[in-house]
C-alpha positions in Angstrom: 120.4 140.9 38.7 124.2 140.5 38.7 124.6 143.0 41.5 122.0 141.1 43.6 123.8 137.8 43.1 127.1 139.3 44.1 125.5 140.8 47.2 123.9 137.5 48.2 127.2 135.6 47.7 129.1 138.1 49.8 126.5 137.9 52.5 126.6 134.1 52.5 130.4 134.2 52.9 130.4 136.8 55.6 127.7 135.3 57.7 129.0 131.8 58.0 130.0 130.9 61.5 130.3 128.1 64.1 127.2 127.8 66.2 128.0 127.1 69.8 126.0 125.5 72.5 124.0 128.6 73.5 124.5 127.9 77.2 122.9 131.3 78.4 119.8 130.7 76.3 119.6 127.0 77.4 120.0 128.1 81.0 117.1 130.5 80.8 114.9 128.0 79.1 115.9 125.2 81.6 115.1 127.5 84.5 111.7 128.4 82.9 110.8 124.7 82.5 111.5 124.2 86.3 110.1 127.4 87.7 107.0 125.6 89.0 105.5 122.2 88.8 102.5 123.5 86.9 103.0 123.6 83.1 100.3 126.3 82.7 102.0 128.6 85.2 105.3 128.0 83.5 103.7 129.2 80.3 102.5 132.4 82.0 106.1 132.9 83.2 107.5 132.1 79.7 105.5 134.8 77.8 106.9 137.9 79.5 110.3 136.1 79.9 110.6 135.9 76.1 112.5 139.2 76.3 115.0 137.7 78.7 115.4 134.6 76.5 116.0 136.9 73.5 118.7 138.8 75.3 120.4 135.5 76.4 120.3 134.2 72.8 121.8 137.5 71.5 124.5 137.3 74.1 125.3 133.8 73.1 125.5 134.6 69.4 127.5 137.8 69.9 129.7 137.2 72.9 129.7 133.8 74.7 129.8 131.5 71.7 132.5 133.7 70.1 134.6 133.5 73.3 134.2 129.7 73.3 135.3 129.6 69.7 138.5 131.7 70.3 139.4 130.5 73.8 138.0 127.0 74.0 136.0 127.9 77.2 132.5 129.2 77.5 132.1 131.6 80.5 128.5 130.3 80.9 128.4 126.8 82.4 126.4 124.0 80.8 122.8 124.2 82.1 120.6 121.4 83.5 118.7 119.5 80.9 115.4 121.0 79.7 112.5 119.5 81.6 109.9 118.6 79.1 106.3 119.0 80.1 104.0 116.0 80.1 100.5 116.1 78.6 
């Protein structure tokens, strides 16, 4: 039990970070929301694009947000706002 508690505390201390704006992920999601005017077609595009969204999010967490933290500049520009779908 003590070993588990020490491991959990160490993991909590080592995994804390500053979460950035995730511009790459937001850009892919914003593009997907504007791909067509039809929300159902956008959903069909979204499903296979989930792989791309995952890569963008991983890139944000590992590279782009870290660069912004250390340099103050994010190499990915801020995306357009997400276009919500109406009912």
